[in-house]
C-alpha positions as CSV (number, residue, x, y, z in Angstrom):
1,M,77.3,59.8,-17.2
2,T,76.6,62.5,-14.7
3,K,77.3,60.0,-11.9
4,C,80.8,59.3,-13.3
5,N,81.4,63.0,-14.2
6,K,81.7,62.1,-17.9
7,T,79.2,64.8,-19.1
8,R,81.8,66.2,-21.5
9,F,80.9,63.3,-23.9
10,D,77.4,64.7,-24.2
11,R,78.2,68.2,-25.4
12,D,74.6,69.1,-26.5
13,K,73.2,67.5,-23.2
14,D,70.7,65.3,-24.9
15,Q,71.7,62.2,-23.0
16,I,73.2,60.6,-26.1
17,P,77.0,60.5,-25.7
18,C,79.5,60.7,-28.5
19,E,77.1,61.6,-31.2
20,N,79.9,62.9,-33.4
21,V,81.4,59.4,-33.4
22,C,78.2,57.3,-33.6
23,S,76.4,56.8,-36.9
24,I,72.9,58.2,-37.4
25,P,71.3,54.7,-37.5
26,K,73.0,53.9,-34.1
27,I,71.7,57.2,-32.7
28,N,68.2,56.4,-34.0
29,G,68.4,53.0,-32.3
30,I,69.3,54.6,-29.0
31,K,66.4,57.0,-29.4
32,S,64.1,54.2,-30.4
33,N,65.2,52.2,-27.3
34,I,64.3,55.2,-25.1
35,I,60.9,55.6,-26.6
36,F,60.1,51.9,-26.6
37,D,61.1,51.5,-23.0
38,L,58.8,54.4,-22.2
39,A,55.9,52.8,-24.1
40,E,56.5,49.5,-22.2
41,R,56.3,51.4,-18.9
42,S,53.4,53.6,-19.8
43,F,51.3,51.1,-21.8
44,S,52.4,47.8,-20.3
45,Q,49.0,46.2,-21.0
46,Y,49.9,46.3,-24.7
47,F,53.7,46.3,-24.7
48,F,54.6,43.5,-22.4
49,P,56.4,41.1,-22.4
50,H,58.7,41.7,-25.3
51,A,59.8,38.6,-27.1
52,N,62.6,39.9,-29.3
53,T,64.3,43.0,-30.7
54,N,65.6,43.2,-34.2
55,V,68.0,45.9,-35.3
56,N,69.5,46.8,-38.7
57,N,70.7,49.9,-40.4
58,T,67.3,51.5,-40.9
59,E,64.9,49.6,-38.6
60,Y,64.5,49.0,-34.9
61,L,61.8,46.5,-34.1
62,R,60.4,45.1,-30.9
63,V,57.8,42.3,-30.9
64,Y,55.6,41.5,-27.9
65,N,54.4,38.0,-27.1
66,N,50.9,38.8,-25.9
67,Q,47.2,38.6,-26.9
68,Y,47.4,42.0,-28.8
69,K,50.2,40.8,-31.2
70,A,51.8,44.1,-30.4
71,A,55.0,45.5,-32.0
72,L,56.9,48.8,-32.1
73,I,59.1,49.8,-35.0
74,T,61.1,52.8,-36.0
75,K,62.1,52.9,-39.7
76,N,64.0,56.0,-40.9
77,T,63.0,57.9,-37.7
78,Q,59.3,57.2,-38.3
79,I,57.6,55.3,-35.4
80,H,54.8,52.8,-35.9
81,Y,53.0,50.6,-33.5
82,G,51.2,47.4,-34.3
83,L,48.2,45.9,-32.5
84,N,46.2,42.9,-33.6
85,D,47.9,42.8,-37.0
86,Q,47.2,46.5,-37.8
87,W,49.9,49.1,-38.1
88,H,49.4,52.7,-37.0
89,H,51.8,55.6,-37.6
90,F,52.7,57.6,-34.4
91,G,55.1,60.2,-35.8
92,T,58.8,60.7,-35.8
93,L,61.3,60.1,-33.0
94,E,61.4,63.9,-32.4
95,D,57.5,63.9,-32.2
96,A,57.7,61.2,-29.6
97,N,60.3,63.2,-27.6
98,R,58.1,66.2,-27.7
99,L,54.7,64.6,-27.1
100,L,55.7,61.8,-24.7
101,C,58.6,63.3,-22.9
102,N,58.1,67.1,-23.1
103,N,61.4,67.3,-25.0
104,S,63.3,65.6,-22.1
105,C,64.0,62.1,-23.5
106,W,67.1,63.4,-25.1
């Protein structure tokens, strides 16, 4: 957006354009995608390679085809990660933005 000088579409400067037109589930999907991409880069030993991504109105899920049977899911802004068939709660999307990105993911 900055490259094309289209920053006016991101009025609150959180890197998510047109929030006033997008639905909340779509925004949560965008935020989930950002956090999941970060998890893949930071913890590639667990979150690589991803086999598929499933999206619906309240859930955003990535499943990884590896020995850890890993998965990441956001449901109603709550992030969970799965390893070896056990699910663990990480926090909210906003917690992830604060803890993993120092409030700079969006």
